[in-house]
C-alpha positions as CSV (number, residue, x, y, z in Angstrom):
1,M,3.3,-3.3,41.1
2,R,4.0,-2.5,37.4
3,A,7.2,-0.6,38.3
4,N,8.5,-3.7,40.1
5,Q,7.7,-5.9,37.2
6,L,9.4,-3.6,34.8
7,R,12.5,-3.5,37.1
8,L,12.5,-7.3,37.2
9,W,12.3,-7.5,33.4
10,F,15.3,-5.1,33.1
11,A,17.3,-7.1,35.7
12,S,16.5,-10.4,33.9
13,M,17.5,-9.0,30.5
14,A,20.7,-7.6,32.0
15,Y,21.5,-11.0,33.4
16,V,20.9,-12.7,30.1
17,L,23.2,-10.2,28.3
18,V,26.0,-10.6,30.8
19,S,25.7,-14.3,30.7
20,A,26.0,-14.2,26.9
21,L,29.0,-11.9,27.2
22,R,30.6,-14.4,29.5
23,R,29.9,-17.3,27.2
24,I,30.9,-15.6,23.9
25,A,33.5,-13.0,24.7
26,L,35.1,-14.1,27.9
27,A,35.6,-17.8,27.1
28,G,39.2,-18.8,28.0
29,T,39.8,-15.8,30.3
30,Q,39.8,-15.6,34.1
31,F,36.2,-14.4,33.9
32,A,34.9,-17.4,32.0
33,K,33.3,-18.8,35.2
34,A,32.8,-15.5,37.1
35,T,29.5,-14.5,38.4
36,C,27.6,-11.6,36.7
37,G,28.2,-9.4,39.8
38,T,32.0,-10.0,39.5
39,I,31.9,-9.2,35.7
40,R,29.9,-6.0,36.4
41,L,32.3,-4.8,39.2
42,K,35.6,-5.6,37.4
43,L,34.8,-5.0,33.7
44,F,31.9,-2.6,33.6
45,K,32.5,-0.3,36.5
46,I,35.7,1.3,35.4
47,G,36.9,4.9,35.1
48,A,37.5,6.0,31.6
49,L,37.5,9.1,29.5
50,V,34.8,8.9,26.9
51,T,35.1,11.0,23.8
52,I,32.1,11.1,21.4
53,S,32.4,12.3,17.9
54,V,30.0,12.0,15.0
55,R,31.2,8.6,13.9
56,R,32.8,6.9,16.9
57,I,33.0,6.6,20.6
58,K,36.5,6.4,22.1
59,L,37.3,5.1,25.5
60,A,40.6,6.0,27.1
61,M,41.3,3.8,30.1
62,A,44.1,4.2,32.6
63,S,47.2,2.3,31.7
64,G,47.1,0.7,35.2
65,F,43.7,-1.0,34.6
66,P,44.4,-4.5,35.8
67,W,42.0,-6.4,33.5
68,Q,43.0,-4.6,30.3
69,A,43.9,-7.8,28.4
70,E,40.5,-9.4,29.2
71,W,38.7,-6.2,28.1
72,A,40.6,-6.2,24.8
73,T,39.9,-9.9,24.3
74,A,36.2,-9.4,24.9
75,H,36.1,-6.4,22.6
76,A,37.9,-8.2,19.8
77,R,35.6,-11.2,20.1
78,L,32.4,-9.1,20.2
79,A,33.6,-7.1,17.2
80,A,34.3,-10.3,15.2
81,A,30.9,-11.7,16.2
82,A,29.2,-8.5,15.0
83,R,30.9,-8.6,11.7
84,G,29.6,-12.2,11.1
């Protein structure tokens, strides 16, 4: 029973985070009113080459990624929000 409760907490927290992402970073894009499942499938589940160094993490996405503009917009808005 505790495992199910923990899984429910994790799922609830993930929903809250994706909802905040939609509200803050994806406003004005085609994903502004998308469901959390759609955002997960189209923006999170992507193939990318991840390179990790001491100071940064680099993502190399395919040039044919169809939602590259939305990804860049979300990244820029989240980076601006993190800076203050």
